[in-house]
TIDREN-86891 format. One line per 4 residues: number of its first residue (from 0); for each residue x, y, z of N, C-alpha, C, CB. Coordinates in Angstrom, 3 decimals. Glycine has a CB too. Example, Ala and Ser with C-alpha at 12.3 -4.5 7.8 and 13.67 -1.06 7.14 Angstrom:
! TIDREN-86891
0 = 13.190,-5.690,7.800,12.300,-4.500,7.800,13.200,-3.300,7.800,11.308,-4.473,9.046 ~ 12.850,-2.250,7.080,13.670,-1.060,7.140,12.900,0.030,7.870,14.084,-0.598,5.725
! end
This chain:
! TIDREN-86891
0 = 0.842,-1.163,0.000,0.000,0.000,0.000,0.893,1.234,0.000,-0.961,-0.007,1.211 ~ 0.481,2.214,-0.769,1.267,3.429,-0.928,0.350,4.636,-0.732,1.959,3.473,-2.325 ~ 0.701,5.484,0.225,-0.111,6.674,0.474,-0.091,7.604,-0.725,0.383,7.410,1.717 ~ -1.187,8.288,-0.919,-1.321,9.203,-2.037,-1.266,10.647,-1.596,-2.603,8.944,-2.769
4 = -2.274,11.399,-1.951,-2.364,12.825,-1.676,-2.934,13.046,-0.277,-3.233,13.535,-2.737 ~ -2.173,12.701,0.749,-2.656,12.820,2.122,-1.638,13.566,2.981,-2.943,11.427,2.718 ~ -2.118,14.088,4.079,-1.233,14.711,5.065,-1.849,14.538,6.437,-0.994,16.221,4.748 ~ -1.011,14.655,7.441,-1.468,14.556,8.811,-1.597,15.975,9.358,-0.494,13.690,9.679
8 = -2.769,16.314,9.887,-2.968,17.681,10.396,-2.376,17.824,11.794,-4.472,18.042,10.418 ~ -2.501,19.011,12.364,-1.890,19.305,13.661,-2.438,18.453,14.799,-2.085,20.753,13.992 ~ -3.632,17.869,14.596,-4.232,16.997,15.609,-3.916,15.524,15.375,-5.733,17.194,15.635 ~ -3.096,15.247,14.367,-2.709,13.874,14.079,-3.695,13.109,13.215,-2.519,13.147,15.344
12 = -4.676,13.798,12.642,-5.683,13.163,11.798,-5.201,13.193,10.347,-7.067,13.874,11.943 ~ -5.261,12.042,9.680,-4.882,11.973,8.266,-6.023,12.490,7.408,-4.510,10.523,7.859 ~ -5.706,13.336,6.436,-6.717,13.928,5.563,-6.236,13.902,4.116,-7.040,15.375,5.999 ~ -7.189,13.816,3.186,-6.854,13.936,1.772,-6.424,15.376,1.550,-8.066,13.537,0.837
16 = -5.281,15.569,0.880,-4.672,16.890,0.838,-4.765,17.593,-0.509,-3.256,16.779,1.222 ~ -4.522,16.927,-1.577,-4.419,17.595,-2.865,-5.722,17.715,-3.607,-3.456,16.887,-3.711 ~ -5.621,18.123,-4.863,-6.820,18.299,-5.678,-7.219,17.011,-6.403,-6.601,19.413,-6.689 ~ -6.341,16.006,-6.389,-6.633,14.767,-7.117,-7.683,13.908,-6.425,-5.366,13.963,-7.292
20 = -7.729,13.946,-5.094,-8.735,13.205,-4.351,-8.442,11.729,-4.157,-10.019,13.341,-5.024 ~ -7.215,11.302,-4.368,-6.918,9.883,-4.128,-6.138,9.718,-2.842,-6.132,9.280,-5.304 ~ -6.471,8.660,-2.133,-5.954,8.422,-0.795,-4.741,7.498,-0.804,-7.037,7.839,0.079 ~ -4.853,6.386,-1.482,-3.747,5.441,-1.514,-3.872,4.500,-2.692,-3.681,4.652,-0.220
24 = -2.786,3.793,-2.941,-2.738,2.792,-3.995,-2.494,1.447,-3.327,-1.628,3.120,-5.060 ~ -3.280,0.473,-3.687,-3.115,-0.883,-3.179,-2.689,-1.758,-4.340,-4.428,-1.419,-2.515 ~ -1.629,-2.520,-4.151,-1.148,-3.410,-5.208,-1.194,-4.856,-4.733,0.288,-3.029,-5.634 ~ -1.151,-5.753,-5.683,-1.090,-7.171,-5.387,-0.103,-7.825,-6.318,-2.473,-7.827,-5.507
28 = 0.382,-8.979,-5.944,1.281,-9.721,-6.816,0.855,-11.183,-6.856,2.747,-9.588,-6.340 ~ 1.275,-11.851,-7.903,0.932,-13.259,-8.051,1.544,-13.830,-9.312,-0.579,-13.444,-8.071 ~ 1.353,-15.094,-9.516,1.878,-15.768,-10.701,1.091,-15.387,-11.951,1.847,-17.283,-10.506 ~ -0.148,-14.968,-11.767,-0.986,-14.553,-12.891,-1.603,-13.197,-12.566,-2.094,-15.613,-13.192
32 = -2.124,-12.541,-13.588,-2.803,-11.268,-13.367,-4.014,-11.476,-12.470,-3.226,-10.631,-14.706 ~ -4.749,-12.543,-12.686,-5.936,-12.806,-11.867,-5.567,-13.021,-10.404,-6.689,-14.028,-12.398 ~ -4.486,-13.727,-10.155,-4.034,-13.943,-8.784,-3.627,-12.612,-8.131,-2.852,-14.938,-8.761 ~ -2.932,-11.765,-8.869,-2.532,-10.451,-8.356,-3.758,-9.589,-8.063,-1.610,-9.737,-9.362
36 = -4.769,-9.666,-8.921,-6.026,-8.935,-8.682,-6.663,-9.370,-7.375,-7.012,-9.154,-9.842 ~ -6.734,-10.677,-7.166,-7.360,-11.203,-5.952,-6.620,-10.734,-4.708,-7.404,-12.734,-5.992 ~ -5.292,-10.729,-4.759,-4.500,-10.265,-3.619,-4.777,-8.784,-3.356,-2.989,-10.496,-3.872 ~ -4.783,-7.968,-4.402,-5.013,-6.531,-4.245,-6.399,-6.259,-3.663,-4.856,-5.812,-5.594
40 = -7.417,-6.917,-4.179,-8.773,-6.673,-3.675,-8.961,-7.205,-2.257,-9.800,-7.311,-4.603 ~ -8.273,-8.277,-1.914,-8.319,-8.771,-0.537,-7.713,-7.728,0.402,-7.565,-10.128,-0.409 ~ -6.589,-7.133,-0.010,-5.966,-6.082,0.802,-6.884,-4.874,0.916,-4.614,-5.663,0.199 ~ -7.511,-4.491,-0.171,-8.387,-3.316,-0.167,-9.580,-3.531,0.764,-8.876,-3.005,-1.596
44 = -10.086,-4.742,0.840,-11.241,-5.017,1.689,-10.908,-4.892,3.171,-11.776,-6.403,1.400 ~ -9.624,-4.948,3.513,-9.203,-4.818,4.905,-8.976,-3.367,5.311,-7.941,-5.614,5.138 ~ -9.175,-2.430,4.405,-8.998,-1.010,4.683,-10.357,-0.403,5.008,-8.333,-0.278,3.479 ~ -10.413,0.344,6.069,-11.660,0.974,6.494,-11.516,2.489,6.378,-12.030,0.560,7.952
48 = -12.212,3.071,5.413,-12.219,4.515,5.190,-13.676,4.912,4.926,-11.264,4.932,3.984 ~ -14.184,5.929,5.602,-15.562,6.349,5.348,-15.772,6.709,3.873,-15.924,7.546,6.239 ~ -16.860,6.254,3.306,-17.233,6.538,1.911,-16.194,6.064,0.903,-17.454,8.020,1.733 ~ -15.453,5.037,1.237,-14.412,4.533,0.357,-15.002,3.910,-0.904,-13.552,3.517,1.089
52 = -14.322,4.113,-2.014,-14.682,3.435,-3.256,-13.393,3.145,-4.011,-15.673,4.297,-4.123 ~ -13.464,2.172,-4.897,-12.288,1.812,-5.688,-12.727,1.120,-6.961,-11.332,0.907,-4.884 ~ -11.815,1.100,-7.908,-12.104,0.455,-9.186,-12.176,-1.060,-9.002,-11.032,0.822,-10.238 ~ -13.017,-1.685,-9.786,-13.140,-3.147,-9.738,-12.764,-3.784,-11.071,-14.566,-3.548,-9.356
56 = -12.158,-3.007,-11.967,-11.815,-3.519,-13.293,-10.311,-3.572,-13.553,-12.470,-2.671,-14.342 ~ -9.498,-3.401,-12.512,-8.054,-3.406,-12.700,-7.607,-4.776,-13.230,-7.326,-3.066,-11.369 ~ -6.852,-4.760,-14.303,-6.301,-5.989,-14.873,-7.229,-6.735,-15.810,-5.910,-6.892,-13.785 ~ -8.480,-6.341,-15.906,-9.437,-7.055,-16.758,-9.022,-6.978,-18.228,-10.855,-6.476,-16.576
60 = -8.561,-5.810,-18.664,-8.171,-5.638,-20.067,-6.950,-6.462,-20.438,-7.900,-4.180,-20.355 ~ -6.212,-6.932,-19.436,-5.022,-7.739,-19.718,-5.370,-8.976,-20.541,-4.341,-8.157,-18.412 ~ -6.550,-9.492,-20.359,-6.953,-10.698,-21.097,-6.859,-10.484,-22.601,-8.382,-11.106,-20.718 ~ -7.138,-9.281,-23.072,-7.029,-8.994,-24.506,-5.772,-8.194,-24.830,-8.260,-8.235,-24.987
64 = -5.421,-7.236,-23.987,-4.286,-6.370,-24.272,-2.945,-7.061,-24.061,-4.357,-5.142,-23.415 ~ -2.903,-8.073,-23.231,-1.645,-8.790,-22.994,-1.105,-9.391,-24.282,-1.843,-9.890,-21.948 ~ -1.979,-9.989,-25.077,-1.548,-10.568,-26.359,-1.039,-9.484,-27.305,-2.708,-11.340,-27.019 ~ -1.687,-8.335,-27.307,-1.244,-7.232,-28.165,0.158,-6.783,-27.779,-2.223,-6.047,-28.075
68 = 0.407,-6.650,-26.476,1.722,-6.206,-26.027,2.809,-7.191,-26.419,1.725,-6.004,-24.524 ~ 2.508,-8.490,-26.378,3.461,-9.506,-26.842,3.698,-9.356,-28.342,2.947,-10.933,-26.517 ~ 2.625,-9.217,-29.100,2.719,-9.098,-30.555,3.522,-7.862,-30.960,1.320,-9.041,-31.175 ~ 3.320,-6.774,-30.271,4.014,-5.527,-30.598,5.442,-5.481,-30.086,3.255,-4.365,-30.041
72 = 5.845,-6.504,-29.323,7.224,-6.575,-28.838,7.500,-5.853,-27.542,8.116,-6.043,-29.856 ~ 6.471,-5.361,-26.859,6.689,-4.674,-25.597,6.999,-5.656,-24.459,5.469,-3.837,-25.246 ~ 6.528,-6.891,-24.606,6.769,-7.934,-23.613,7.351,-9.132,-24.343,5.454,-8.319,-22.840 ~ 8.423,-9.683,-23.781,9.081,-10.837,-24.417,8.323,-12.110,-24.132,10.528,-10.976,-23.935
! end
């Protein structure tokens, strides 16, 4: 997990600070993209933030775009 646009105020409370409105980035790893997705979403579910929302489509396009990247030579 990586903090985003946040800061701690004088009372020690963490607050979203910038204009982007993002709090943190959660990543996952695994042998496959699907496994990495599952790890990331499991980690995200353990975070408690009022009114929290997050994308649920991360890595989905890999099923089609992964082959393109191989074909174009971006991935060996």
